[in-house]
C-alpha positions in Angstrom: 67.2 131.2 39.3 66.0 128.5 41.4 65.4 129.5 45.1 65.3 125.9 46.6 67.4 122.9 45.7 64.5 120.5 46.5 62.3 120.1 43.5 58.7 121.4 44.4 55.7 119.3 43.8 52.2 120.3 43.0 49.8 119.7 46.1 46.0 120.5 46.6 46.9 124.1 47.6 48.3 124.6 44.0 45.3 123.2 42.4 43.0 125.4 44.6 45.0 128.3 43.7 44.6 127.6 40.0 40.9 127.1 40.6 40.5 130.6 42.0 42.8 132.1 39.4 40.4 130.4 36.6 37.5 131.6 38.4 38.7 135.2 38.6 39.5 135.4 35.0 36.0 134.0 33.9 34.4 136.4 36.2 36.4 139.3 34.8 35.3 138.1 31.1 31.9 137.7 32.2 31.8 141.2 33.8 33.1 142.9 30.6 30.8 141.0 28.0 27.3 142.1 27.9 24.5 139.5 28.1 23.6 138.0 24.9 27.1 139.0 23.2 30.0 137.1 22.0 33.5 137.4 23.4 34.5 139.3 20.4 34.9 142.8 19.3 32.4 143.8 16.6 35.1 145.0 14.0 38.4 142.8 13.9 37.1 139.8 15.6 33.8 139.5 13.9 34.6 141.0 10.3 38.1 139.2 10.1 39.1 136.7 12.7 35.6 134.8 13.2 34.3 135.3 9.6 37.5 134.2 7.9 37.4 131.1 10.0 33.8 130.4 9.3 34.7 130.9 5.6 37.6 128.2 5.9 35.2 125.9 7.4 32.4 126.4 4.9 34.7 125.9 2.1 35.9 122.6 3.6 32.4 121.4 4.0 31.6 122.5 0.4 34.8 121.0 -1.1 36.3 118.6 1.3 39.6 120.1 0.8 41.4 120.8 4.1 44.4 122.4 2.5 43.1 124.5 -0.5 45.0 126.6 -2.9 42.3 129.1 -3.9 39.6 131.3 -2.3 36.6 132.8 -4.0 36.8 136.1 -1.7 38.5 139.3 -3.2 37.6 138.6 -6.6 39.4 135.1 -6.4 42.8 134.9 -4.7 45.6 132.8 -3.4 44.2 130.9 -0.3 47.5 131.7 1.6 46.6 135.3 1.7 44.3 134.2 4.5 46.8 132.1 6.4 47.5 134.8 8.9 44.0 134.1 10.3 45.1 130.4 11.3 43.4 127.9 9.0 45.6 125.2 10.7 44.9 126.2 14.2 43.3 123.6 16.5 40.1 125.5 17.2 39.5 126.0 13.4 40.3 122.4 12.7 38.2 121.0 15.4 35.3 123.2 14.3 35.1 120.9 11.2 34.1 118.0 13.3 31.1 119.6 14.6 29.1 121.3 11.7 26.2 121.9 13.8 27.9 124.1 16.2 28.5 127.6 15.2 32.2 128.6 14.6 32.0 131.4 16.9 31.7 129.1 19.9 35.1 127.4 19.0 37.0 130.5 18.3 35.7 132.6 21.5 36.2 129.1 23.7 39.6 128.6 22.5 40.6 132.4 23.2 39.2 131.9 26.7 41.0 128.6 27.1 44.2 130.3 26.0 43.8 132.8 28.7 43.4 130.3 31.3 46.1 127.9 30.1 48.6 130.8 29.7 47.8 131.8 33.4 48.2 128.2 34.5 51.4 127.5 32.5 53.0 130.6 34.0 52.0 129.7 37.4 53.6 126.4 36.8 56.7 127.6 35.3 57.5 130.1 38.2 56.5 127.5 40.8 58.7 124.7 39.3 61.6 127.1 39.6 61.1 127.1 43.4 59.1 130.3 44.0 56.7 130.5 46.6 53.0 130.2 46.0 52.5 133.9 46.9 54.9 134.6 44.1 53.4 132.3 41.5 50.0 133.5 42.2 50.9 137.2 41.9 52.7 136.5 38.7 49.7 134.6 37.1 47.5 137.6 38.2 49.6 139.9 36.4 49.8 137.9 33.4 46.0 137.3 33.3 45.1 141.0 33.8 47.7 142.3 31.2 46.2 144.7 28.9 47.5 142.8 25.8 45.1 139.9 26.7 42.5 142.3 25.5 43.1 140.8 22.0 41.9 137.4 23.2 38.6 139.0 21.7 39.9 141.4 19.1 43.3 140.7 17.0 43.5 137.2 18.5 46.8 136.5 16.6 48.6 139.1 19.0 48.3 136.7 22.0 47.0 133.1 21.1 50.6 132.0 20.8 51.6 132.9 24.3 50.8 129.8 26.2 53.1 127.9 23.9 55.7 130.4 24.3 55.7 129.9 28.1 55.6 126.1 27.3 58.8 126.6 25.4 60.4 128.5 28.4 59.5 125.5 30.5 61.0 123.1 27.8 64.2 125.2 28.0 64.3 124.7 31.9 63.9 121.0 31.3 66.7 120.9 28.7 69.0 122.5 31.1 68.1 120.2 34.1 70.1 117.0 33.9 67.8 115.4 36.4 64.8 116.1 34.2 66.3 115.5 30.9 67.5 112.0 32.1 63.9 111.0 32.9 62.7 111.8 29.1 61.6 108.8 27.0 62.2 111.1 23.9 65.0 113.5 23.2 64.2 116.4 25.6 64.5 119.0 22.8 61.4 117.6 21.1 59.2 119.7 23.4 60.8 122.9 22.6 60.5 122.1 18.8 56.8 121.5 19.3 56.1 124.7 21.3 58.0 126.7 18.8 56.2 125.0 15.9 52.6 125.9 17.6 53.9 129.4 18.1 54.3 129.7 14.3 51.2 127.8 13.7 49.1 130.2 15.6 51.0 133.7 14.7 53.7 133.4 12.6 54.2 137.3 12.5 55.2 137.3 16.2 57.6 134.5 15.9 60.7 136.6 15.4 59.9 138.1 18.9 59.1 134.7 20.4 62.6 133.6 19.0 64.4 136.5 20.6 62.6 136.0 24.1 63.8 132.3 24.2 67.4 133.4 23.2 67.2 136.1 26.0 66.0 133.3 28.6 68.5 130.7 27.5 71.2 133.4 27.8 69.9 134.2 31.4 70.1 130.7 32.5 73.5 129.8 30.9 75.5 130.8 34.1 73.7 128.8 36.6 73.7 125.8 34.1 77.5 125.8 33.4 78.7 126.9 37.0 79.3 123.2 37.7 80.9 122.4 34.5 84.8 122.4 34.6 86.2 125.6 33.4 87.9 124.0 30.4 84.6 122.5 29.2 82.3 125.7 29.8 83.0 127.0 26.2 82.2 123.7 24.7 79.1 123.4 26.6 77.7 126.7 25.8 78.5 126.2 22.0 76.5 122.8 22.2 73.6 124.4 23.9 73.4 127.3 21.4 74.0 124.8 18.6 71.1 122.7 19.9 68.8 125.8 20.3 69.4 126.7 16.6 68.7 123.2 15.6 65.6 123.2 17.6 64.4 126.5 16.0 65.2 125.2 12.6 63.2 122.1 13.0 60.3 124.0 14.3 60.6 126.6 11.1 61.3 123.7 8.7 58.1 121.9 9.9 56.2 125.0 9.4 57.4 125.5 5.8 54.2 124.1 4.4 52.6 127.2 5.8 55.5 129.7 5.6 56.7 129.2 2.2 53.3 129.7 0.2 52.3 132.3 2.6 55.6 134.2 2.2 55.5 134.0 -1.6 51.7 135.3 -1.5 52.9 138.3 0.6 56.1 139.0 -1.7 53.8 139.0 -4.6 51.5 141.8 -3.0 52.3 145.1 -1.2 51.1 145.6 2.4 49.8 149.3 2.6 51.0 150.7 6.0 51.7 154.0 7.4 55.4 153.3 7.6 57.5 154.3 10.5 57.2 158.0 10.0 60.7 159.3 9.6 64.3 158.3 10.7 64.1 160.3 13.8 61.2 158.2 15.1 62.9 155.1 14.2 66.1 156.0 16.0 64.2 157.8 18.9 63.7 156.4 22.5 60.5 155.5 24.3 60.7 157.8 27.3 56.9 157.2 28.2 57.3 153.5 28.1 54.5 152.9 25.9 55.6 149.5 24.9 55.2 148.4 28.5 52.6 150.4 30.3 48.8 150.7 30.3 47.8 149.7 26.8 46.2 146.9 24.7 48.5 147.2 21.6 51.6 146.9 23.8 52.4 144.6 26.7 49.7 146.4 28.9 51.3 146.1 32.1 51.7 148.5 35.2 54.5 150.3 37.2 55.3 147.4 39.4 56.5 145.7 36.3 58.9 148.5 35.3 60.0 149.0 39.0 60.7 145.3 39.1 62.9 145.6 36.1 64.8 148.3 37.8 65.4 146.3 40.9 66.5 143.5 38.9 69.1 145.4 37.2 70.7 146.0 40.5 71.0 142.4 41.0 73.9 140.3 39.3 71.9 137.0 38.6 69.2 139.0 36.8 71.1 142.1 35.5 71.6 140.9 32.0 68.0 139.8 31.4 66.6 142.9 32.9 69.1 145.3 30.9 68.0 143.4 27.8 64.3 143.7 28.3 64.5 147.5 29.2 66.7 148.1 26.1 64.0 146.4 23.9 61.4 148.4 25.6 63.2 151.8 25.4 64.7 152.0 22.1 62.1 152.3 18.9 64.8 150.6 16.6 64.0 147.1 18.2 60.2 147.7 17.6 61.0 148.4 14.0 63.3 145.3 13.5 60.9 142.9 15.4 58.1 144.3 13.3 59.9 142.9 10.3 61.0 146.6 9.3 57.2 147.5 8.5 56.7 150.3 11.3 57.4 151.3 14.6 54.7 149.8 16.9 54.9 148.3 20.4 52.8 145.1 19.5 55.8 143.2 18.7 56.8 143.6 22.4 53.9 141.4 23.6 55.8 138.0 23.5 58.2 139.5 26.3 55.4 139.7 28.6 56.2 136.3 30.2 59.9 137.4 30.6 58.8 140.7 32.3 56.6 139.0 34.7 59.3 136.5 35.6 61.6 139.4 36.5 58.6 140.6 38.7 58.6 137.1 40.3 62.4 137.4 40.8 62.0 140.8 42.7 59.1 139.7 44.7 60.7 136.6 46.0 63.9 138.2 46.7 62.1 141.0 48.7 60.1 138.4 50.6 63.4 136.5 51.6 65.1 139.8 52.5 67.7 139.3 49.7 66.6 142.5 47.8 66.3 146.1 49.3 63.6 148.4 48.0 64.8 151.6 46.7 62.7 155.0 46.6 64.8 156.6 43.9 64.2 153.8 41.5 60.5 154.1 42.4 60.5 157.7 41.7 62.5 156.8 38.2 59.6 154.4 37.5 57.2 157.0 38.1 58.8 159.4 35.4 57.5 157.9 32.2 53.9 158.0 33.7 54.5 161.8 34.6 55.7 162.3 31.1 52.8 160.4 29.6 50.2 162.6 31.7 52.0 165.8 30.2 51.6 164.5 26.7 48.4 162.4 27.2 46.1 161.5 24.4 42.2 161.2 24.6 42.4 157.5 25.9 45.1 158.3 28.3 43.1 161.3 29.6 40.5 158.7 30.5 42.9 156.6 32.4 44.4 159.4 34.4 42.9 158.3 37.7 44.6 155.1 37.2 48.0 156.5 36.5 47.9 158.7 39.7 46.5 155.7 41.7 49.3 153.5 40.4 52.0 155.9 41.2 50.7 156.6 44.6 50.3 153.0 45.4 53.8 152.3 44.3 55.3 155.1 46.3 53.2 154.4 49.4 54.2 150.8 49.4 57.9 151.5 48.8 58.1 154.1 51.5 56.1 152.1 54.1 58.5 149.0 53.7 61.5 151.2 53.7 60.1 152.7 57.1 59.4 149.4 58.6 62.7 148.1 57.5 64.5 151.0 59.3 62.5 150.5 62.3 63.2 146.8 62.2 59.6 145.9 62.1 59.4 142.4 60.6 56.4 141.6 58.4 55.1 138.0 58.7 55.3 137.3 54.9 54.0 133.6 55.3 50.8 134.9 57.0 47.7 134.2 54.9 46.3 137.8 55.7 49.5 139.4 54.7 49.7 137.5 51.5 46.0 138.4 50.7 46.8 142.0 51.4 49.8 141.8 49.4 47.9 140.2 46.4 45.3 142.9 46.6 48.0 145.7 46.6 49.7 144.2 43.5 46.8 143.2 41.5 44.2 145.9 41.9 45.8 148.5 39.4 46.3 145.9 36.8 42.7 144.4 37.2 41.2 148.0 37.0 43.4 148.8 33.9 42.3 145.4 32.2 38.7 146.4 33.0 39.0 149.8 31.6 40.4 148.6 28.4 37.8 145.8 28.0 35.1 148.4 28.5 36.1 150.3 25.5 35.2 147.6 23.3 31.9 147.0 21.3 31.1 143.3 21.7 29.2 141.6 19.0 25.8 140.4 19.8 24.8 136.7 19.1 22.0 137.7 17.1 23.5 140.3 14.8 21.1 141.9 12.2 23.8 142.7 9.8 23.6 139.1 8.6 20.6 137.3 10.0 17.7 138.9 8.1 17.6 136.3 5.6 18.1 132.4 6.3 20.9 130.6 4.6 18.2 128.5 2.7 16.7 131.7 1.4 19.9 133.2 0.3 21.0 129.9 -1.5 17.5 129.7 -3.2 17.7 133.0 -5.0 21.5 133.3 -5.5 21.4 130.4 -7.9 24.1 131.0 -10.6 27.5 130.2 -9.4 29.0 131.9 -12.5 28.3 135.3 -10.8 29.2 136.8 -7.5 26.9 137.6 -4.6 28.0 140.7 -2.5 26.7 142.4 0.7 26.5 146.0 0.2 25.5 146.9 3.8 27.7 146.9 6.8 30.5 146.7 4.4 33.4 146.2 6.8 31.7 143.6 8.8 30.4 141.6 5.9 33.4 141.9 3.5 34.3 138.1 4.3 31.0 136.7 5.2 29.7 133.9 2.7 26.4 131.9 2.6 28.4 128.8 1.5 31.9 127.7 0.7 31.3 127.9 -3.0 30.4 131.5 -3.0 32.2 134.1 -5.0 32.7 137.7 -3.7 34.3 140.8 -5.0 35.1 141.8 -1.3 37.9 141.0 1.2 39.1 142.2 4.4 42.4 140.7 5.0 46.0 141.8 6.0 47.2 140.4 2.8 45.4 141.2 -0.5 46.0 141.5 -4.2 47.6 144.7 -5.0 46.6 145.0 -8.8 42.9 144.5 -7.5 43.3 147.0 -4.9 44.8 149.6 -7.4 41.8 148.8 -9.8 39.3 149.4 -7.3 40.7 152.5 -5.6 43.0 154.2 -8.1 41.3 153.4 -11.3 37.5 152.8 -10.4 37.9 155.2 -7.5 35.5 153.3 -5.4 34.5 155.0 -2.1 36.7 153.9 0.9 34.3 153.9 3.9 36.9 152.7 6.7 40.1 154.3 7.7 42.4 152.1 5.7 42.5 150.6 2.1 43.4 147.3 3.3 39.8 146.3 3.3 38.5 146.0 -0.5 34.6 146.2 0.3 32.0 146.1 -2.3 29.6 149.2 -2.7 27.2 151.0 -4.8 29.5 151.3 -7.9 27.8 150.2 -11.2 31.1 150.0 -13.0 32.7 147.7 -10.3 29.4 145.6 -10.2 29.3 145.2 -14.0 33.0 144.2 -14.2 33.0 142.0 -11.2 29.9 140.1 -12.2 28.2 141.0 -9.1 24.7 139.7 -10.1 23.1 139.3 -6.5 23.3 141.7 -3.8 22.0 142.1 -0.2 21.1 145.8 0.8 18.4 147.9 2.0 15.8 149.6 -0.2 16.8 153.1 -0.1 20.3 152.1 -1.2 19.4 149.8 -4.1 21.6 150.8 -7.0 20.1 151.2 -10.5 19.9 148.0 -12.4 18.9 145.7 -9.7 15.2 144.1 -9.0 14.2 142.9 -5.9 13.8 139.1 -5.5 12.9 139.0 -1.8 12.4 141.4 1.1 12.4 140.7 4.8 11.7 143.9 6.8 14.1 146.5 6.0 16.6 144.3 3.9 16.3 143.0 0.3 17.9 140.4 -2.1 18.3 141.9 -5.5 19.6 140.8 -8.8 21.1 142.3 -11.9 21.2 140.1 -15.1 23.2 142.7 -17.0 26.6 142.1 -15.5 29.6 140.1 -16.8 29.8 136.5 -15.9 33.0 135.2 -14.0 34.6 134.0 -17.5 33.8 134.7 -21.0 35.4 135.4 -24.3 35.8 139.0 -25.7 36.4 140.3 -29.2 36.1 144.1 -28.1 39.6 144.7 -27.2 41.9 147.6 -26.4 45.8 148.0 -25.9 46.7 148.9 -22.2 49.0 151.8 -23.5 45.9 153.3 -25.2 43.8 152.8 -22.1 46.4 154.3 -19.8 46.4 157.6 -21.8 42.6 158.1 -20.8 41.8 160.4 -18.1 39.3 159.9 -15.2 36.4 159.5 -15.3 36.2 158.8 -19.1 38.2 155.7 -18.5 35.3 154.1 -16.5 32.9 153.4 -19.1 35.7 152.4 -21.5 36.8 149.7 -18.9 33.5 148.2 -19.2 32.9 148.4 -23.0 36.4 147.1 -23.9 38.7 144.4 -22.8 42.1 145.8 -21.8 45.0 143.4 -22.9 48.7 143.9 -22.9 49.9 146.3 -25.5 52.7 144.0 -26.7 49.9 141.3 -27.5 49.3 142.2 -31.2 49.7 145.5 -33.0 50.4 148.9 -31.6 47.0 150.5 -31.1 43.5 149.7 -30.3 42.3 150.0 -33.8 44.1 146.9 -34.5 41.4 144.9 -32.4 38.2 146.8 -32.3 36.7 150.0 -33.5 37.4 153.0 -31.3 35.2 153.8 -28.3 34.1 157.3 -27.3 33.2 157.8 -23.7 29.6 158.7 -22.9 30.4 160.6 -19.7 29.1 164.1 -19.6 29.8 167.0 -17.2 27.1 168.0 -14.9 27.6 171.3 -13.4 27.1 172.1 -9.7 27.0 175.4 -7.7 30.3 176.4 -6.0 28.8 176.2 -2.5 26.9 173.1 -3.2 28.6 171.2 -0.3 29.1 174.1 2.0 28.9 172.8 5.7 26.2 174.6 7.7 28.3 174.2 11.2 32.1 174.3 11.1 33.7 171.5 13.0 30.4 170.2 13.9 28.4 167.1 12.6 25.7 168.1 10.3 23.1 166.7 7.9 21.7 168.6 4.9 19.3 168.0 2.1 20.7 169.5 -1.1 18.5 170.2 -4.2 20.2 169.2 -7.7 20.4 171.9 -10.2 18.7 169.4 -12.7 16.9 166.3 -11.9 18.9 163.1 -12.8 16.8 160.6 -14.8 16.1 157.1 -13.8 18.9 154.7 -14.3 21.5 157.4 -14.8 24.4 157.4 -12.8 25.7 160.4 -11.1 29.4 160.7 -10.4 30.2 163.2 -7.8 33.8 163.8 -6.6 35.6 166.4 -4.4 38.9 167.0 -2.6 38.9 166.9 1.2 41.8 168.8 3.2 41.9 167.6 6.7 43.5 169.9 8.9 42.6 168.1 12.2 43.6 165.0 14.0 40.5 162.8 13.6 39.1 160.9 10.7 36.6 162.7 8.1 33.7 161.0 7.0 31.1 162.3 4.5 28.1 160.1 3.5 25.9 160.9 0.4 22.7 159.1 -0.1 23.9 156.3 2.1 27.4 156.0 0.3 30.3 156.6 3.0 33.7 158.1 2.2 36.4 158.5 4.8 39.7 159.9 5.0 41.7 158.5 8.0 43.4 160.9 10.4 47.1 161.7 10.3 48.0 159.2 13.1 46.1 156.3 11.6 48.3 152.9 11.4 47.1 152.1 7.9 46.4 155.5 6.3 43.7 155.2 3.2 45.5 158.4 1.7 41.6 159.0 0.5 41.9 162.7 -0.4 39.4 162.7 -3.2 36.0 161.4 -2.3 34.1 160.0 -5.0 30.5 158.7 -5.1 28.6 156.7 -7.7 24.9 157.6 -6.9 22.2 155.8 -9.1 18.6 154.6 -8.8 16.0 153.3 -11.0 13.9 156.3 -10.0 14.7 159.9 -10.8 16.9 161.9 -8.3 16.4 165.5 -7.5 17.8 165.7 -3.9 21.1 164.5 -2.2 21.2 163.7 1.6 24.8 164.7 2.9 26.1 163.9 6.2 29.3 165.6 7.6 31.4 164.2 10.4 32.8 166.8 12.9 36.2 168.0 12.3 38.5 170.6 11.0 38.5 170.2 7.1 37.5 171.9 4.0 35.8 170.7 0.7 37.0 172.0 -2.8 37.3 171.0 -6.5 33.8 169.7 -6.7 33.1 167.8 -10.0 30.2 166.0 -11.3 29.3 163.8 -14.4 26.5 161.9 -15.7 26.4 158.8 -17.6 23.4 156.4 -18.6 23.5 153.0 -17.1 22.9 151.5 -20.5 26.4 152.8 -21.5 28.0 150.1 -19.4 28.2 147.1 -21.7 30.9 145.2 -23.5 29.6 144.5 -27.0 32.1 141.8 -27.8 31.2 139.3 -25.0 31.0 135.6 -26.0 29.3 133.1 -23.8 31.5 130.5 -21.9 29.7 127.1 -21.2 31.0 126.2 -17.8 31.0 122.6 -16.7 31.8 120.6 -13.4 35.4 121.2 -12.1 37.6 118.9 -10.2 41.0 119.0 -8.4 42.9 122.1 -9.0 40.2 123.4 -11.6 38.5 126.5 -11.0 37.0 126.6 -14.4 36.4 123.9 -16.9 34.1 124.4 -20.1 33.8 125.2 -23.7 33.7 128.3 -25.9 33.1 129.1 -29.5 34.9 132.3 -30.7 33.4 133.9 -33.8 36.9 135.6 -34.3 40.2 135.9 -32.6 39.9 137.6 -29.2 40.6 136.8 -25.6 39.5 134.5 -22.9 38.7 136.9 -20.0 38.1 136.4 -16.2 37.2 138.5 -13.3 39.8 136.4 -11.0 42.6 138.6 -9.6 45.8 138.1 -11.5 48.9 136.5 -9.7 51.4 133.6 -10.0 50.1 130.2 -9.7 47.5 130.0 -12.7 47.8 127.4 -15.4 45.5 127.6 -18.4 44.8 125.0 -21.1 43.1 125.4 -24.4 42.2 122.3 -25.9 44.4 120.4 -23.7 47.6 122.6 -24.4 49.1 124.7 -21.7 49.2 128.5 -22.6 50.6 131.2 -20.5 47.9 133.5 -18.6 48.4 137.3 -18.9 46.9 140.2 -16.9 43.8 141.7 -18.5 41.5 144.6 -17.4 44.4 145.8 -15.4 44.0 143.2 -12.6 42.6 139.8 -13.9 43.6 136.6 -15.5 43.0 136.1 -19.2 44.8 134.7 -22.3 44.7 135.0 -26.0 42.0 132.7 -28.0 41.8 131.9 -31.6 38.7 131.9 -33.7 36.7 128.6 -33.4 35.6 126.2 -30.8 37.8 125.4 -27.8 37.7 123.5 -24.6 39.2 125.6 -21.7 40.6 124.6 -18.2 41.9 127.0 -15.8 43.7 125.8 -12.8 45.4 127.6 -9.7 48.2 126.1 -7.6 49.5 128.1 -4.6 53.1 128.9 -5.4 55.5 127.0 -2.8 52.8 124.6 -1.4 54.0 121.7 -2.9 57.5 122.1 -2.0 56.4 123.2 1.5 54.5 120.1 2.1 57.4 118.1 1.0 59.9 119.8 3.2 57.8 119.9 6.3 56.8 116.1 5.8 60.5 115.3 5.6 61.5 117.2 8.5 58.7 115.9 10.5 59.6 112.4 9.6 63.3 113.1 10.4 62.5 114.5 13.8 60.4 111.1 14.6 63.2 109.1 13.3 65.9 111.1 15.5 63.6 110.5 18.7 63.3 106.7 17.9 66.8 106.4 17.6 67.2 108.3 21.1 64.7 105.8 22.5 66.5 102.9 21.1 69.9 103.8 22.4 68.4 104.9 25.8 66.9 101.5 26.2 69.9 99.7 25.1 71.9 101.5 27.6 69.4 100.6 30.3 69.7 96.9 29.4 73.3 97.0 29.7 73.3 98.6 32.9 71.3 95.8 34.2 
């Protein structure tokens, strides 16, 4: 509601206030970030958000393609599997113009700018509605210290759309204000369209919540807007407003189809591994502790004053509908499930409602200052109840915040009681006094600030000089990793470097992204049984697995000497880091005459299927014949069982960390692989991690958001020297180890005898492969690019249908003789999406030009 009829104007006092708000926010950031570090977390920000943006930039520099279809990460995949990370965001695009400046400076700079602009826009939004400078300042403080803004340096897509959402609220105000709407040179709705468009561009995952937030705000403003409309025209006016809003949202969504359509098709083609929402009871339960609102970073991260303001606003007729709607969203878990697109019940989807919650706080503060709203002690006690419940059921993090919980409750109750007592004694507080306003701001903002600092101090910030990547210069890496027909992986700091590339043409077997190829994920973790070193299996990291390295063509690796796998020779060493090469791996593309039917392969048990997969090309059973003997002579696995004592992995200290050196019963000869596996039964609540000779396996705890379900730990231990001892590190926790099994196999057994060389040539356009091959007999053309829709293959200029080979990759049959081969990738939905977005954008421009023409013609007639 607008508290004054006269339109407020910005003065020097307002600009001075914004200056102090900016200075305060920057001081908070400077206080939290250690000297010599980026404003970014080591894990999510560094390994995903920054590194993927850096990869996008490097690929643009290498190819000149601003809007690519294909990426060399993760075994080669649809580029739109990375679109969640915002390759069309302004900060990413602007970074392309300044190749000499590191990507990190653009990403962290834009994040900080987003915090400042969000606070400034919220201040302006509240101010232009007629609220006092005190209320506007307090509201901006609450926004800039909200716990959710923690993600400006972590999961940046959780919050980077918020300034544009606030701008959408401002545009809705202007649309409903006849005086402002009449002064527009263009159709006033264009501001809302563009604001929502940029919300989608920054974070399409949170757009459903943004859409609902705008609906609630428009619904809240409707009574004020139509009160001067004649009764017989109010229904028509309401319908017109809602219809226009739907059109505006449709325009914003349609303009984003160039991104949404190919991204949606990429998501539908793959399965996202989540923890689900537990059970039906959780989905239909209520949130008595208000975890979606209070004291967190994966929720709104606000404090008790906000919950108390919601309760106060429920009492008032003008704000009742909005306050009840917001409370219902916060209280009932079913709405979290819906707004999370039915993936799970988690409060991160409530972050877009932070501006509306703070708007309710502003309503309550202004009415209290004007004497139009009375404080209520029972409501204050009711607001404290969720905190009391959380204290009783507190987790480890909540226990650390207990002093803040108590302080927040005490401060709220004391302030309410004091104000009620002063009111009863008819003692007037000089609310316009500068001293009173400063004290009020301190009382309102102290707990949010302390909570923001506490959450920020839990983070590990990435150092500007990070040793996980900088041990070799880019020139050195490019000099030694010379053959583009093979992959170059980092097998140290696996999660951090999963997406890191030296240049934009580099191919990698690893990928850490929210969307990834399901078949490839299954191959790595369910067929090859690669170690899972982090608490989810969303990340597809490289590792010391000779079978994976051979199959994926990982010729070049960067690692440390003690973890150098068998078969690799050192090319260069800098300190404790080495570059190594293995020439005996498969190229990215080749011909194969050693074939095996998929049905026959599926009948093999683990681990006998491992060397079979590297000695034969697995093709669809319906291709030709009915058995593998129709293609090639039968293969017999060379895996041999290796007996270990029952107590070989006995923990010396139950529930405590421990490191042991275990002597093997028999020495493992050089260039021999020891395959070790065992089951882990986790009876505790924490992750279980066991590292053997530098290879880490982890089983995520029962409450992990993306559980890896890694209940059988597998290790591929190999070296060019003999091995007689294993170094085993146990994490603390309540767990047991059982069903220990071990096998050995010579490294020389990993070799496909039917490989035919493919002569690769320069590619152009959509081509990812172009070259020739001479097949000595009928066989298959095989790649290690992950299979999905979008591939187009040509043999001697004629199009053929690609099929899935080796359980996860692209291939197709090839007859005996010499052939030219082209393999292209076109992201499904990209062309149609670009066409629709272009037409809708042109239509939007045309509509506004017509609007301008009609307006000017009316102005001329009026003269």
